[in-house]
FIZALO-778444 format. One line per 2 residues: their letters; for each residue x, y, z of C-alpha. Coordinates in steps of 0.25 Angstrom, whole numbers, plus 5000, padded with zeros to 4 digits. Layout:
<nodes>
a) X:Y:Z  ...
</nodes>
This chain:
<nodes>
xx) 5408:4785:5920  5415:4798:5919
xx) 5424:4800:5931  5418:4813:5935
xx) 5404:4809:5935  5404:4805:5950
xx) 5412:4817:5954  5406:4829:5960
xx) 5416:4838:5954  5413:4832:5940
xx) 5398:4835:5942  5400:4849:5947
xx) 5400:4848:5962  5410:4854:5972
xx) 5410:4849:5986  5410:4859:5997
xx) 5410:4859:6012  5407:4869:6023
xx) 5416:4866:6035  5412:4867:6049
xx) 5426:4866:6057  5427:4866:6072
xx) 5431:4880:6075  5438:4887:6086
xx) 5440:4900:6093  5453:4904:6086
xx) 5461:4891:6086  5466:4893:6072
xx) 5474:4880:6071  5462:4872:6075
xx) 5453:4879:6065  5463:4877:6054
xx) 5465:4862:6058  5449:4861:6057
xx) 5449:4867:6044  5460:4857:6039
xx) 5453:4845:6044  5439:4849:6037
xx) 5447:4852:6025  5453:4838:6025
xx) 5439:4832:6028  5433:4840:6016
xx) 5445:4835:6007  5442:4821:6010
xx) 5427:4824:6007  5431:4829:5993
xx) 5426:4843:5997  5430:4854:5987
xx) 5428:4866:5996  5427:4868:6011
xx) 5421:4881:6017  5425:4884:6031
xx) 5419:4894:6041  5423:4908:6043
xx) 5436:4911:6050  5438:4896:6052
xx) 5453:4897:6053  5453:4907:6064
xx) 5439:4905:6070  5428:4915:6069
xx) 5423:4919:6083  5436:4924:6088
xx) 5434:4939:6088  5446:4948:6090
xx) 5455:4936:6089  5454:4938:6074
xx) 5463:4950:6075  5474:4943:6082
xx) 5487:4941:6073  5490:4928:6080
xx) 5477:4922:6076  5478:4927:6062
xx) 5492:4922:6060  5486:4908:6065
xx) 5475:4909:6054  5485:4912:6043
xx) 5494:4900:6048  5481:4892:6048
xx) 5478:4896:6034  5491:4891:6030
xx) 5488:4877:6036  5475:4877:6028
xx) 5482:4880:6015  5492:4869:6018
xx) 5482:4859:6022  5474:4862:6009
xx) 5485:4857:6000  5481:4843:6001
xx) 5466:4846:6000  5457:4846:5988
xx) 5447:4857:5992  5446:4871:5995
xx) 5445:4877:6009  5438:4890:6012
xx) 5442:4894:6026  5440:4907:6034
xx) 5451:4915:6041  5454:4929:6046
xx) 5465:4934:6037  5473:4947:6037
xx) 5476:4956:6025  5481:4970:6024
xx) 5478:4974:6038  5464:4968:6038
xx) 5458:4955:6043  5448:4947:6034
xx) 5438:4936:6037  5442:4927:6025
xx) 5439:4914:6018  5451:4907:6012
xx) 5450:4897:6000  5461:4887:6001
xx) 5464:4876:5992  5476:4866:5990
xx) 5486:4875:5997  5481:4888:5991
xx) 5473:4900:5997  5464:4902:5985
xx) 5459:4915:5991  5454:4923:6003
xx) 5440:4929:6004  5437:4940:6015
xx) 5424:4941:6021  5416:4952:6015
xx) 5406:4956:6026  5409:4956:6040
xx) 5398:4955:6050  5398:4965:6061
xx) 5385:4964:6068  5379:4956:6079
xx) 5389:4946:6084  5398:4949:6072
xx) 5410:4958:6073  5419:4954:6061
xx) 5422:4969:6057  5430:4969:6070
xx) 5440:4959:6064  5439:4959:6049
xx) 5439:4968:6037  5428:4965:6027
xx) 5432:4958:6014  5422:4965:6005
xx) 5429:4973:5994  5442:4964:5996
xx) 5444:4960:5981  5456:4957:5973
xx) 5466:4955:5985  5475:4945:5990
xx) 5479:4940:6004  5492:4933:6009
xx) 5489:4922:6018  5496:4909:6023
xx) 5507:4912:6013  5498:4913:6001
xx) 5493:4925:5994  5478:4923:5990
xx) 5467:4931:5983  5459:4939:5994
xx) 5445:4945:5992  5430:4944:5991
xx) 5432:4942:5976  5436:4928:5976
xx) 5430:4915:5971  5437:4902:5970
xx) 5436:4893:5958  5442:4879:5955
xx) 5449:4878:5942  5446:4864:5940
xx) 5432:4861:5946  5421:4868:5938
xx) 5412:4877:5947  5420:4876:5960
xx) 5420:4891:5962  5418:4896:5976
xx) 5417:4909:5984  5419:4912:5999
xx) 5412:4922:6008  5412:4923:6023
xx) 5400:4922:6033  5394:4936:6033
xx) 5396:4937:6018  5384:4927:6018
xx) 5375:4937:6025  5378:4949:6016
xx) 5367:4954:6007  5376:4951:5995
xx) 5386:4940:6000  5399:4939:5993
xx) 5396:4925:5988  5385:4931:5979
xx) 5396:4938:5971  5405:4926:5972
xx) 5394:4918:5966  5391:4928:5955
xx) 5406:4927:5952  5405:4912:5950
xx) 5407:4905:5963  5398:4893:5964
xx) 5401:4890:5979  5399:4901:5989
xx) 5406:4898:6003  5404:4905:6016
xx) 5414:4904:6027  5406:4908:6040
xx) 5407:4909:6055  5392:4913:6058
xx) 5388:4910:6072  5375:4903:6074
xx) 5362:4909:6080  5348:4904:6079
xx) 5343:4904:6064  5357:4907:6058
xx) 5359:4893:6052  5346:4895:6044
xx) 5351:4909:6039  5364:4903:6035
xx) 5357:4892:6027  5348:4902:6021
xx) 5359:4911:6016  5367:4899:6010
xx) 5355:4894:6003  5351:4907:5997
xx) 5365:4911:5993  5368:4898:5986
xx) 5354:4900:5979  5356:4914:5975
xx) 5371:4912:5971  5368:4899:5963
xx) 5379:4893:5972  5383:4884:5983
xx) 5385:4890:5997  5395:4884:6007
xx) 5393:4890:6021  5402:4886:6033
xx) 5400:4892:6047  5408:4891:6059
xx) 5405:4880:6069  5408:4876:6083
xx) 5422:4880:6089  5420:4895:6086
xx) 5420:4904:6099  5406:4904:6105
xx) 5409:4917:6113  5396:4923:6108
xx) 5392:4914:6096  5390:4900:6092
xx) 5393:4892:6079  5385:4881:6072
xx) 5394:4877:6060  5384:4878:6049
xx) 5389:4874:6036  5380:4873:6023
xx) 5381:4871:6008  5370:4877:5999
xx) 5369:4876:5984  5358:4884:5976
xx) 5350:4886:5989  5350:4872:5994
xx) 5358:4867:6006  5367:4855:6002
xx) 5374:4853:6016  5374:4858:6030
xx) 5382:4856:6042  5377:4851:6056
xx) 5378:4863:6064  5384:4864:6078
xx) 5392:4852:6075  5405:4851:6083
xx) 5412:4843:6073  5419:4849:6061
xx) 5414:4846:6047  5411:4849:6033
xx) 5397:4851:6026  5399:4846:6012
xx) 5391:4846:5999  5394:4846:5984
xx) 5389:4858:5978  5385:4858:5963
xx) 5393:4869:5957  5389:4865:5943
xx) 5375:4866:5946  5377:4880:5952
xx) 5384:4885:5940  5373:4880:5931
xx) 5363:4886:5940  5369:4900:5938
xx) 5369:4898:5923  5354:4897:5924
xx) 5352:4908:5935  5353:4920:5926
xx) 5350:4929:5938  5364:4924:5944
xx) 5371:4929:5932  5363:4942:5931
xx) 5367:4945:5945  5382:4943:5942
xx) 5380:4953:5931  5373:4963:5940
xx) 5385:4961:5950  5395:4965:5939
xx) 5400:4950:5937  5406:4947:5950
xx) 5415:4937:5943  5423:4948:5938
xx) 5426:4953:5952  5430:4940:5958
xx) 5443:4933:5958  5441:4918:5954
xx) 5452:4910:5962  5455:4897:5954
xx) 5460:4885:5961  5463:4870:5957
xx) 5453:4861:5964  5457:4848:5956
xx) 5445:4839:5959  5447:4824:5957
xx) 5433:4821:5952  5432:4810:5962
xx) 5418:4804:5966  5416:4810:5980
xx) 5401:4808:5980  5391:4819:5981
xx) 5389:4827:5993  5375:4833:5991
xx) 5361:4828:5991  5355:4826:5977
xx) 5340:4825:5978  5334:4813:5970
xx) 5321:4821:5968  5325:4836:5965
xx) 5311:4840:5963  5306:4833:5976
xx) 5313:4837:5989  5315:4826:6000
xx) 5312:4836:6011  5297:4834:6014
xx) 5295:4849:6018  5302:4854:6005
xx) 5294:4843:5997  5281:4848:6002
xx) 5285:4863:5999  5289:4859:5985
xx) 5276:4851:5982  5268:4863:5988
xx) 5275:4873:5978  5274:4863:5966
xx) 5260:4860:5968  5256:4874:5970
xx) 5264:4879:5958  5256:4869:5949
xx) 5243:4873:5955  5245:4888:5954
xx) 5250:4886:5940  5238:4879:5935
xx) 5229:4888:5943  5234:4900:5935
xx) 5233:4893:5922  5218:4889:5925
xx) 5215:4904:5929  5222:4909:5916
xx) 5215:4900:5906  5202:4901:5912
xx) 5200:4886:5910  5187:4879:5915
xx) 5194:4866:5916  5207:4859:5918
xx) 5209:4846:5910  5219:4835:5915
xx) 5221:4821:5911  5222:4813:5924
xx) 5230:4799:5923  5232:4796:5937
xx) 5247:4798:5936  5255:4808:5944
xx) 5256:4819:5934  5241:4820:5931
xx) 5238:4818:5945  5246:4830:5950
xx) 5241:4839:5939  5227:4836:5943
xx) 5229:4839:5957  5236:4852:5953
xx) 5224:4856:5945  5214:4852:5956
xx) 5222:4861:5966  5222:4873:5956
xx) 5207:4872:5954  5206:4872:5969
xx) 5215:4884:5970  5207:4892:5960
xx) 5193:4888:5966  5190:4879:5954
xx) 5182:4866:5954  5191:4854:5952
xx) 5180:4849:5942  5186:4859:5932
xx) 5198:4849:5931  5194:4839:5920
xx) 5202:4826:5923  5203:4815:5913
xx) 5208:4801:5914  5211:4796:5900
xx) 5214:4781:5900  5223:4776:5889
xx) 5228:4762:5886  5237:4761:5898
xx) 5229:4769:5909  5230:4761:5922
xx) 5218:4758:5931  5226:4764:5943
xx) 5229:4777:5937  5216:4779:5930
xx) 5209:4776:5944  5218:4786:5951
xx) 5215:4797:5940  5200:4795:5942
xx) 5202:4795:5958  5210:4808:5957
xx) 5201:4815:5948  5189:4811:5957
xx) 5196:4815:5970  5200:4829:5965
xx) 5186:4831:5960  5189:4835:5946
xx) 5181:4832:5933  5186:4818:5929
xx) 5184:4811:5916  5189:4799:5909
xx) 5193:4799:5894  5197:4786:5888
xx) 5208:4789:5877  5209:4775:5872
xx) 5198:4775:5861  5205:4788:5855
xx) 5219:4782:5857  5215:4769:5850
xx) 5209:4777:5838  5221:4786:5837
xx) 5231:4774:5838  5222:4767:5827
xx) 5223:4780:5818  5238:4779:5820
xx) 5238:4765:5816  5245:4762:5829
xx) 5247:4747:5832  5240:4748:5845
xx) 5227:4751:5837  5228:4737:5831
xx) 5230:4730:5844  5246:4730:5845
xx) 5252:4734:5859  5261:4745:5853
xx) 5263:4755:5864  5272:4765:5858
xx) 5273:4780:5859  5261:4782:5850
xx) 5252:4773:5858  5256:4781:5871
xx) 5255:4795:5865  5241:4793:5858
xx) 5236:4791:5872  5243:4803:5878
xx) 5240:4812:5867  5225:4808:5867
xx) 5224:4811:5882  5230:4825:5879
xx) 5221:4828:5867  5209:4825:5875
xx) 5213:4833:5887  5216:4845:5878
xx) 5202:4844:5871  5195:4842:5884
xx) 5201:4855:5889  5196:4862:5876
xx) 5183:4856:5878  5181:4859:5893
xx) 5188:4873:5893  5200:4869:5901
xx) 5215:4866:5899  5224:4853:5901
xx) 5233:4852:5913  5246:4845:5909
xx) 5251:4833:5918  5265:4831:5913
xx) 5276:4834:5923  5290:4840:5922
xx) 5297:4827:5922  5289:4822:5910
xx) 5292:4835:5902  5307:4833:5905
xx) 5307:4819:5900  5297:4821:5889
xx) 5289:4810:5895  5277:4816:5889
xx) 5270:4816:5876  5271:4829:5868
xx) 5257:4836:5867  5251:4827:5878
xx) 5247:4830:5892  5260:4828:5899
xx) 5266:4837:5889  5255:4846:5884
xx) 5243:4853:5892  5238:4867:5894
xx) 5245:4868:5908  5256:4858:5912
xx) 5254:4859:5927  5264:4848:5930
xx) 5275:4852:5920  5284:4858:5931
xx) 5283:4846:5941  5293:4834:5940
xx) 5288:4820:5941  5295:4817:5954
xx) 5288:4829:5961  5274:4825:5956
xx) 5271:4814:5966  5276:4823:5977
xx) 5267:4834:5973  5255:4824:5974
xx) 5260:4819:5987  5261:4833:5992
xx) 5247:4836:5988  5242:4824:5996
xx) 5251:4827:6008  5247:4842:6009
xx) 5232:4839:6007  5230:4846:5994
xx) 5218:4837:5991  5208:4828:5998
xx) 5211:4814:6003  5205:4806:5991
xx) 5213:4814:5982  5226:4811:5990
xx) 5222:4796:5990  5222:4796:5975
xx) 5235:4805:5974  5242:4794:5983
xx) 5237:4783:5973  5242:4791:5961
xx) 5256:4793:5967  5259:4778:5967
xx) 5256:4776:5952  5267:4773:5942
xx) 5271:4784:5932  5266:4780:5919
xx) 5260:4786:5906  5250:4774:5905
xx) 5251:4774:5890  5255:4760:5888
xx) 5248:4748:5894  5255:4739:5905
xx) 5264:4728:5900  5262:4713:5902
xx) 5267:4714:5916  5257:4725:5919
xx) 5268:4736:5920  5263:4750:5916
xx) 5270:4760:5908  5281:4766:5917
xx) 5286:4780:5914  5299:4779:5922
xx) 5303:4766:5917  5303:4772:5903
xx) 5309:4786:5906  5316:4784:5919
xx) 5313:4788:5934  5307:4802:5935
xx) 5315:4803:5948  5328:4803:5940
xx) 5322:4811:5928  5318:4822:5938
xx) 5331:4822:5944  5338:4824:5930
xx) 5327:4835:5926  5331:4843:5939
xx) 5346:4843:5937  5345:4845:5921
xx) 5335:4856:5920  5337:4864:5933
xx) 5352:4863:5934  5357:4859:5920
xx) 5366:4848:5926  5374:4839:5916
xx) 5368:4825:5915  5380:4819:5922
xx) 5378:4828:5934  5363:4824:5934
xx) 5367:4810:5934  5377:4812:5945
xx) 5367:4819:5954  5356:4808:5950
xx) 5366:4797:5954  5369:4803:5968
xx) 5354:4806:5970  5349:4792:5966
xx) 5360:4782:5967  5355:4777:5981
xx) 5341:4776:5984  5344:4775:5999
xx) 5352:4788:6000  5346:4801:6002
xx) 5332:4806:6004  5319:4803:5996
xx) 5307:4812:5995  5296:4807:6004
xx) 5286:4799:5996  5294:4792:5986
xx) 5291:4777:5987  5302:4768:5991
xx) 5301:4760:5978  5304:4773:5970
xx) 5317:4776:5978  5326:4771:5968
xx) 5341:4773:5966  5347:4775:5952
xx) 5361:4771:5948  5369:4780:5938
xx) 5366:4771:5926  5351:4773:5928
xx) 5353:4788:5931  5361:4790:5918
xx) 5350:4782:5910  5338:4790:5914
xx) 5346:4803:5914  5350:4800:5899
xx) 5335:4798:5897  5331:4811:5904
xx) 5342:4819:5896  5337:4813:5882
xx) 5323:4816:5885  5325:4829:5891
xx) 5334:4836:5882  5331:4829:5869
xx) 5317:4823:5868  5308:4831:5876
xx) 5310:4846:5875  5300:4848:5864
xx) 5289:4843:5874  5294:4853:5884
xx) 5294:4864:5874  5279:4863:5872
xx) 5274:4861:5887  5263:4869:5892
xx) 5264:4879:5904  5265:4873:5918
xx) 5271:4878:5931  5286:4877:5934
xx) 5286:4870:5947  5300:4865:5951
xx) 5313:4873:5953  5319:4862:5945
xx) 5313:4868:5932  5302:4868:5922
xx) 5303:4862:5908  5294:4873:5902
xx) 5300:4879:5889  5295:4892:5895
xx) 5303:4890:5908  5315:4883:5913
xx) 5318:4874:5901  5320:4878:5887
xx) 5326:4869:5877  5326:4865:5862
xx) 5316:4854:5859  5326:4848:5849
xx) 5338:4848:5859  5347:4836:5861
xx) 5351:4828:5873  5365:4825:5869
xx) 5373:4834:5877  5366:4829:5890
xx) 5367:4814:5886  5382:4815:5882
xx) 5385:4822:5895  5378:4811:5903
xx) 5384:4800:5895  5398:4806:5898
x) 5397:4801:5912
</nodes>
């Protein structure tokens, strides 16, 4: 295995921390020692960047003491101690301090690494309202560009035009702003992001009042989402003066709108809030987000107005674990409230899409093949709800069960029970006589009594079902509702020109396989249908995923989709990170390994049976990822290039050639397979 495979640095992550030191009311020596202690703790935890609170060297809530030379001299001496202590540490410190320059006092953030002050960033916007009075003490930093400052025996770049970039760790690029800058209509970090910073840092004091913690969290989420960045926020904690204010020590790390980590507020113990931010993913997100680059152009290309301060970080590419949650099911939240919300939206997207298509075509009937499996079940209940919403009789839905050579009694019974419970028009059309005739016409061995169950045998059945459905739609003035889902389209686990690939409207085409069962459960839980329908849906949820095209073997084992192509749980994981984020296969494997290697660790979405809570080792993940890459990039695109209309459902993407995914039908998979095999 490649030595870098298990390293977060080799996989495009940077480990960041938001520090919550125990503050004081102006004890500079104690403050400096607290920073050094947390810096050493962070170094031991393999942290690359630690963000400390605003004015952490001097303390924030000390008012006019900030204008005393004795205190400011102590601050500069303290910075000298921090610089000296940083020599043996393999990380960058962002610390807050009041610094004198040219007869002015500035509220600043200092970037310090390995004995060097990389640069000093002054606070742009000084609050001077309600409890804040910063203009009494500080000069604003807005407009300070291209300058230098002498501090602690070094001369360092000074200004709001600084971003910092590691020379030897790709995408480790960060920007610093200070407290109130966060609340400005155009935060300085916005231009820092447009100039290339992927990690945005805020050194904050920010006293606490009721509701402010929610506000800070909202700002961190929104700024990280808008700027396609990570946002690291560190607020002052206990120990600051409480003359008129109180402090909660809120520390947070966000990435692309999602909170990765947060501190325990009002904690009297100093600590670090740590997370690994995916800077590689952030860079790729910006490439896809054209509006981000349009904004940079509209702003006159801020990268031309920023100084990029380089530094040697010298990562050792050791295996230090992964400090972030990786969801096993990226399409299925583990939080029950969010899962309910996602299911509500997904189901109604499908219903509204189908309802509009019914209205626009003027179709008298909807034709659907009902197998008793998950996909056709879900498509049918979407159709029933669309009819309800339009005030149409459910009898205008024509459901057909079409038994073939391997149709099971259980699935057939479930199909009939569901159609009856929903009150649709139900019929049975046995395809076996027509299939036998076609196989005989083809001189297939099965026609002469030989048990040959090859692809021709399977597709004769699948094709006949679709032929009948389309001709039934012609005959009965309707259109065919497709049942194939997003996962099947990704893998090409569908027959070209057949119902899971071809229809008049592919209502499930935007829904991954792992979400289907949760949508059905949500319909039961939220009372979308009556009790009898719910009972049938519950029975269908327990059936094995199978195309039911090949008879059971001598031991009674039925044809199993997942034993042939691999677990849909893994394939949906691969699909999410490959299509939505464009991650390299080795990184997808790295994330899958962390998500799936221990079945007992982490949360599972409610509703997954214990017997399906598997762990997967790295060899298994590589095996099925290679299968996914081969199928997705090389053998299946021609099927996706010809899929019918269907609603996009998941933010994870659509595979419609008119939407999220456009690719050549004759492409090759070798670049992805070669990259995976390089592990």
